[in-house]
Residue, then its C-alpha position, 0 to 999 in steps of 0.5 A: m273623954p273617949r279616944l278617937l283611936d279606940s273608935l277607928p278600925p285598924p290602920d290598914v282599914v282606915l287607909n283604905l276608907e273613902p273620906e265619907e266612909l271615915a266621916g261616919i266613924l268620925m261622927q259617931y266618935l264626936h257624938s260620944m263626946t260630952p258637950h263640955e268636951l266639944t266646947f273647944l274642939n275645932r279642926n285646928n286642935f283635933g288633928g294634932s290630938i290623934f296621936f298624942n299619947v303613945h302609951v295609951y294607943p290601942p294595940s293595932y296602933r302601937s307599932l306605927d312609924p311616924d309616916a304611918e301616923e301622919k297618913i292616918t292623921q291626914a285621912v281623919m282630917e280629910a274626913w273632917f273636911w268632908l263633914e265641913r263641906e257637906g254641912f255636918l260640921a261648922p268650919 
């Protein structure tokens, strides 16, 4: 399964993107997943999985404190909700 953090730019870039800009990256990530991986994916379990395993973080994400992780998660979820609002994802 691909990992979202491997698809994202460095944290400082992510935090400066507008939701619709980050949504494009999110869509590319979702398109890289297999139909089986997408079967149970929804907004309720997606956000919590972003920072799941500290041992496999890309280098630019390894030293983030919990507050920074929360901000990245919030930015990604804002992009998810933008995709929903624009009709690219079903709620």
